[in-house]
Each structure stands twice: as structure tokens, then as C-alpha cells.
C-alpha positions in Angstrom: 88.0 -150.7 117.8 89.7 -152.8 115.2 92.7 -154.9 115.8 96.0 -153.1 115.4 99.5 -154.4 114.4 102.7 -152.4 114.3 105.7 -153.1 112.1 109.2 -151.6 111.7 111.4 -152.2 108.7 114.2 -153.1 111.1 114.2 -153.9 114.8 117.7 -154.3 116.1 120.0 -152.5 118.5 121.8 -150.5 115.8 118.6 -149.3 114.2 117.2 -148.4 117.7 120.4 -146.4 118.4 120.3 -144.6 115.0 116.6 -143.7 115.4 117.2 -142.2 118.8 120.1 -140.2 117.4 118.1 -138.9 114.5 115.1 -138.2 116.7 112.6 -139.4 114.1 111.3 -142.7 112.7 109.5 -143.1 109.4 109.9 -146.8 108.8 106.7 -147.7 110.6 103.6 -149.4 109.3 100.5 -149.6 111.4 97.9 -152.1 110.3 94.3 -151.4 111.5 91.9 -154.0 110.2 93.0 -154.5 106.6 94.3 -151.0 106.1 97.9 -149.9 106.3 99.2 -146.6 107.5 102.7 -145.1 107.6 103.0 -142.6 110.5 106.2 -140.7 111.1 107.2 -140.0 114.7 109.5 -137.1 115.5 110.6 -135.2 118.6 109.9 -131.5 119.0 113.6 -130.6 118.9 114.0 -132.5 115.5 110.9 -130.9 114.2 112.2 -127.4 115.1 115.6 -128.2 113.5 113.9 -129.3 110.3 111.7 -126.2 110.3 114.6 -123.9 110.8 116.6 -125.6 108.0 113.6 -125.2 105.6 113.3 -121.5 106.5 117.1 -121.0 106.0 116.8 -122.6 102.6 113.9 -120.3 101.6 111.5 -123.2 101.6 108.1 -123.5 103.1 107.9 -126.1 105.9 104.9 -128.4 105.4 103.5 -130.6 108.1 102.6 -134.1 106.9 99.2 -135.4 108.0 100.9 -138.5 109.5 103.4 -136.6 111.6 103.2 -137.6 115.3 105.2 -135.7 118.0 106.8 -137.9 120.6 109.0 -137.1 123.6 111.5 -139.7 122.5 111.9 -142.1 119.7 112.6 -145.4 121.4 110.6 -148.5 120.5 108.5 -148.6 123.6 107.5 -145.0 123.5 106.5 -145.3 119.8 104.4 -148.4 120.4 102.7 -146.9 123.5 101.8 -143.7 121.5 100.5 -145.6 118.5 98.3 -147.8 120.7 96.8 -144.7 122.4 96.2 -143.0 119.1 94.5 -146.1 117.8 92.2 -146.1 120.8 91.3 -142.5 119.8 90.5 -143.6 116.2 93.4 -141.5 114.9 94.1 -143.7 112.0 90.6 -143.3 110.6 91.7 -139.7 109.9 94.6 -140.7 107.7 94.7 -142.0 104.2 95.8 -145.7 104.0 99.0 -146.5 102.1 99.9 -149.0 99.4 103.3 -150.6 100.1 103.7 -151.8 96.5 103.3 -148.1 95.4 105.6 -146.6 98.1 108.4 -149.1 97.6 108.0 -149.7 93.8 111.5 -148.3 93.0 113.5 -148.4 96.2 113.5 -151.0 99.0 111.3 -153.2 96.9 111.6 -156.0 99.6 109.3 -153.8 101.8 106.4 -154.1 99.4 105.1 -157.0 101.5 104.4 -157.0 105.2 106.2 -160.4 105.4 109.5 -158.5 105.1 108.7 -156.1 107.9 109.3 -156.9 111.6 106.2 -157.1 113.7 106.8 -155.3 117.0 103.2 -155.3 118.3 
């Protein structure tokens, strides 16, 4: 198993509060070896809410391959789940991401891991 690191774009009390209120977090980068992945964690209730909204708008709800269901979206739960998924080689099933490409237009400061907060 390769070494894993976990990063959030922000790691303060206000962000933690907002993430728990929204019941999802997408500003996560997982580094496994030299590859970067961007999982999104979401609670079942938020997922159902998003699904129902899509249906009410006449849209098709599409599951992203990096979507991870969690009981709650606090920092410790997220870290624990990501560690366990890494032990199961989950990230080998995902496509790596390129931060320069993802953040080429908005949040350009996030194009480099040096501007992310390492939480594990």
C-alpha cells in the first residue's frame, strides 16, 4: 500500500461548521504515491435531497465515480473513511486529477498542494 496524504482547501472552525451544515465536502485532495485524487464525501440525506431536486427539475441525476457516502461530514469521519478506503485500494479505481487543470480559471491558488492544508 502506498503512502497517503489528505488535504483540505481550508481547515478552520467556520469551514468545519459549514461542511457539516451542507452535509458534503468536495474540497478534498488525496495524494496516493505521486497521484492526486479528489473525492467528494456526502451524507445519504444530502444525496437524497440532491437527487430529488434533480428529478423535480426534470434532470437526470448522475453519480460521480468519486462520490463517497459518509454518516457525517466532520473532519475525523472523513479522514477515517479515506484511510480505510486507501487500505482497500479504492483510489486505484479512480482517475487521478490535475490541480492545474481543475483550478485553471477559479481558485487558481489551489493549483499547488502547497496552498492546501494537510490534515493527514
